[in-house]
C-alpha positions as YAML, in Angstrom:
chain: A
units: angstrom
residues:
- id: 1
  name: MET
  ca: [-0.72, -9.10, 5.25]
- id: 2
  name: ARG
  ca: [2.04, -6.72, 6.20]
- id: 3
  name: LEU
  ca: [1.79, -3.21, 4.74]
- id: 4
  name: ASP
  ca: [5.06, -3.15, 3.10]
- id: 5
  name: LYS
  ca: [4.39, -6.61, 1.34]
- id: 6
  name: TYR
  ca: [0.78, -5.35, 0.26]
- id: 7
  name: LEU
  ca: [2.39, -2.21, -1.37]
- id: 8
  name: LYS
  ca: [4.97, -4.37, -3.23]
- id: 9
  name: VAL
  ca: [2.36, -7.06, -4.36]
- id: 10
  name: SER
  ca: [-0.26, -4.46, -5.41]
- id: 11
  name: ARG
  ca: [2.72, -2.83, -7.31]
- id: 12
  name: LEU
  ca: [1.87, 0.64, -5.71]
- id: 13
  name: ILE
  ca: [5.56, 0.48, -4.82]
- id: 14
  name: LYS
  ca: [8.02, -1.17, -6.90]
- id: 15
  name: ARG
  ca: [10.13, -2.60, -4.17]
- id: 16
  name: ARG
  ca: [9.56, -3.79, -0.63]
- id: 17
  name: THR
  ca: [12.68, -2.17, 0.82]
- id: 18
  name: VAL
  ca: [11.31, 1.26, -0.70]
- id: 19
  name: ALA
  ca: [7.92, 0.41, 0.76]
- id: 20
  name: ASN
  ca: [9.65, -0.13, 4.20]
- id: 21
  name: GLU
  ca: [11.43, 3.27, 3.88]
- id: 22
  name: ALA
  ca: [8.23, 5.08, 2.90]
- id: 23
  name: CYS
  ca: [6.32, 3.74, 5.97]
- id: 24
  name: ASP
  ca: [9.31, 4.38, 8.32]
- id: 25
  name: GLY
  ca: [9.37, 8.19, 6.93]
- id: 26
  name: GLY
  ca: [5.73, 8.48, 7.89]
- id: 27
  name: ARG
  ca: [4.63, 8.91, 4.24]
- id: 28
  name: VAL
  ca: [2.08, 6.23, 4.36]
- id: 29
  name: GLN
  ca: [-1.47, 6.19, 6.08]
- id: 30
  name: ILE
  ca: [-4.07, 3.76, 6.71]
- id: 31
  name: ASN
  ca: [-7.47, 5.15, 7.64]
- id: 32
  name: GLY
  ca: [-6.03, 8.45, 8.50]
- id: 33
  name: LYS
  ca: [-3.32, 7.17, 10.85]
- id: 34
  name: ILE
  ca: [0.37, 6.85, 10.02]
- id: 35
  name: ALA
  ca: [1.26, 3.35, 9.60]
- id: 36
  name: LYS
  ca: [4.28, 1.25, 10.28]
- id: 37
  name: ALA
  ca: [5.64, -1.46, 7.74]
- id: 38
  name: SER
  ca: [4.30, -4.37, 10.10]
- id: 39
  name: THR
  ca: [0.88, -2.83, 10.09]
- id: 40
  name: ASP
  ca: [-1.85, -5.44, 8.95]
- id: 41
  name: VAL
  ca: [-3.66, -4.48, 5.85]
- id: 42
  name: LYS
  ca: [-7.33, -5.61, 5.56]
- id: 43
  name: VAL
  ca: [-9.93, -5.32, 2.71]
- id: 44
  name: GLY
  ca: [-11.82, -2.09, 3.02]
- id: 45
  name: ASP
  ca: [-8.80, -0.04, 4.44]
- id: 46
  name: ILE
  ca: [-7.87, 3.32, 2.83]
- id: 47
  name: ILE
  ca: [-4.33, 3.81, 2.12]
- id: 48
  name: GLU
  ca: [-2.63, 7.12, 1.44]
- id: 49
  name: ILE
  ca: [0.88, 7.51, 0.30]
- id: 50
  name: ALA
  ca: [2.68, 10.73, -0.24]
- id: 51
  name: PHE
  ca: [4.96, 10.67, -3.10]
- id: 52
  name: GLY
  ca: [6.92, 14.05, -3.10]
- id: 53
  name: ASN
  ca: [4.27, 16.60, -3.65]
- id: 54
  name: LYS
  ca: [1.66, 14.11, -5.21]
- id: 55
  name: ASN
  ca: [-0.70, 12.12, -2.92]
- id: 56
  name: VAL
  ca: [-2.11, 8.59, -3.90]
- id: 57
  name: LYS
  ca: [-5.21, 7.44, -2.17]
- id: 58
  name: VAL
  ca: [-6.48, 3.92, -2.66]
- id: 59
  name: GLU
  ca: [-9.04, 1.56, -1.14]
- id: 60
  name: VAL
  ca: [-7.89, -2.28, -0.46]
- id: 61
  name: LEU
  ca: [-10.53, -4.59, -2.52]
- id: 62
  name: ASP
  ca: [-8.53, -7.84, -2.23]
- id: 63
  name: ILE
  ca: [-5.33, -9.27, -0.46]
- id: 64
  name: GLN
  ca: [-3.11, -11.95, -2.21]
- id: 65
  name: ASP
  ca: [0.32, -13.18, -1.64]
- id: 66
  name: THR
  ca: [1.22, -13.15, -5.09]
- id: 67
  name: THR
  ca: [-0.18, -11.56, -8.31]
- id: 68
  name: LYS
  ca: [0.67, -11.19, -11.93]
- id: 69
  name: LYS
  ca: [1.38, -7.71, -13.31]
- id: 70
  name: GLU
  ca: [-2.05, -7.69, -15.06]
- id: 71
  name: ALA
  ca: [-4.09, -8.66, -12.12]
- id: 72
  name: ALA
  ca: [-2.32, -6.28, -9.60]
- id: 73
  name: ALA
  ca: [-4.59, -3.40, -10.55]
- id: 74
  name: ASP
  ca: [-7.46, -5.56, -9.18]
- id: 75
  name: LEU
  ca: [-6.32, -5.39, -5.72]
- id: 76
  name: PHE
  ca: [-7.10, -1.69, -4.92]
- id: 77
  name: LYS
  ca: [-9.30, 1.21, -6.51]
- id: 78
  name: TYR
  ca: [-8.06, 4.76, -6.60]
- id: 79
  name: LEU
  ca: [-10.03, 7.23, -4.85]
...
């Protein structure tokens, strides 16, 4: 699954366009490398997102095309 779509489906970022802009701005890393929006996300990847002066680091646990709001938190684990 594309990184921008995963960020939206998992609700780490609210909208896909915002996720796309974060990736283009170099604020998203996968396994320590700056990632483009089109980068494939796999189970076990570590995603780091820089939100201003706060960093969020998560591990991908599951990948689904769609999910309900309550189940979105099961797709990743905060580190």
